[in-house]
Each structure stands twice: as structure tokens, then as C-alpha cells.
N, C-alpha and C positions, 0 to 999 in steps of 0.2 A: 164240621166234624168236631165232637167234643174231645177233650183230653183222654177220657176213658176209652172212647171209640178208637182213637189213634193208638193208644197203648194196647188195646185188645187186638187190633189188626196186626200190629207189629209182633206181639208175643205169640199170637196164634200161628204165625208163620215159622216159629222155631220148631225144629224137628223133634225135640223132646217133649213138646206140649201138644195136647189135643183138647178140643172143646168137648166138655161134658156138661150134663145137668148138675147144677150145684146142689150139694147135699142139704143145704139150708133152704133150698127152694126159691131163692131170690136172685134175679139177675142171670149172669152167665158165668161159667167157670172154665178154667184150663187145668189140666192134670197131666201128670206123668203116667207111665203105664200102671203105677201102683198107688198113686196118691194125688188128691186134689191139692193144687198149689196156689191158685189165684181165683178169687171170687170178685167179679165186677158187680157191685150191688147198685150202683147208680152212676150218673154221669160224672160224679166227682169222687166217689169212695170205692176203694179196692181193698179187700182183705187178702193178706198174703200169709201162707203157712211156711214159716221159717224153720221151725223145730224149736223146742225149748232150749236146746244146747246153743243154737245160734243166737236166739234172743238174749240169753244170759251173756254170751261171749261179747256181743256188740251192744249191750244194753245202754251204755253211756252214749254211744254214737246215735243210736235210735232215739233216745230221749232228747238229744240235742237237735234232732231234725224237726223243724217246724211242721212238716207234712205228715209225720208219723205219730200214731197213737198206739199205745200198748195197753193190754188188759193184764193185770197181775195173774201170773201162773198160766197164761195162754201161749201156745206156740204160734198163734196168729197175731199179726200186727195190721193196723189199718193205715193205708196211705191215702191222703187227700190229694187229688190231682187238680191243682189250680193253674199250674204253669208248666211249660216245657221242661223246666228243671225237675219238677216233681215226676214227670214221666221218665226222665233219665234216672232219677233215684229209684223208681219202681223197677226199671229194667235191671239196674245193678242189684237190687234186693232179690229179684227173681233169679238171677244168676247165683247169688248166695244161697237161696233156698234150694235150687237144683243141686248145688254142690253139697249142701248139708244133708239132703235126703240121700244122695248117692254115697256119701261117706259113712252114713249109719242108716242103712235101709231098715224100715219097720215092716214087719209082716203085713201083708195085704189084709185089710179088714180090721187091723188093730185100732182101737180107739185113740183119737188124738184130740178130742174135744171139738166143739163146734167153732165155726169161724167167729171172729170178734163181733161182727154185725149181728149174728144170730144170738150170741151170748148176751149182748147188751139189750136186745129186743128193740133197739132204736133203728128206725128205717128212715132214710132220707125221703123227702117228698117226691122227687123225681126218680123213677126207676130206669136203670140202664137197659135200653132196648136193643142195643147193638145195631148193626147196620147191614 
């Protein structure tokens, strides 16, 4: 089982998250009742919708994390899953994302920009297939 499959299985069991088709069309996604939160694009890369407010608030910490990539002006961050510690970081960031979205809900259907993987147009060679 890859790190992404392990993370997906763990997060899909959370009561606040449901598997949905990713709006970017690549991989698998988890969403709350109103918003996509996590896109699993490959066996190693996951995009996470934190909100712009959360990205700004924790920007220094996110930038210091070796597994995290940010795109300027995007509410999405990419987490590279190479180790168990990266999966733990993703889990923590998903908790932060859920709290951020609950603290300041956005109207359903409101634009929040494409996920980071979609924005960059870069796709890893191996696609996350799930299990």
C-alpha cells in the first residue's frame, strides 16, 4: 500500500469527508458537504484546499515543511507523501482545512480556484488509482 493509499483510506473514514469525483478530473477526491478538500493526484502527491486565510496565517510553517509546496495566491497546497511523517502532516493539515472551512463557510458553488496540480498543469507520471 502506498503512502497516498494509506492516507486516503484513513481520511475517507472520517465522518466529515466523503469521496467525490475531483473537479480537476485527475485521481480521487474527498469533500465536505459543501467543498472539495483533498485531491489525491498520484501515489505521492496530494492537493489540499486550506483556504487563503489559513495559507496566509501558516505560510511560514508551510514554507518550512519540506513536503509542502505552495502556489502564489492559491488556497491549495500540495503535500508530497514520501514518509509516514508526511502522512501525519497531511492529516494535521486536513484537520486545519476542515476547521478553516467551518470557521468561514463559503457559499456552495463559489469559485475558489483550481487545485494546485491543475493550476500548474504538471502531472506526475503515476496516477493514484486507489484501492
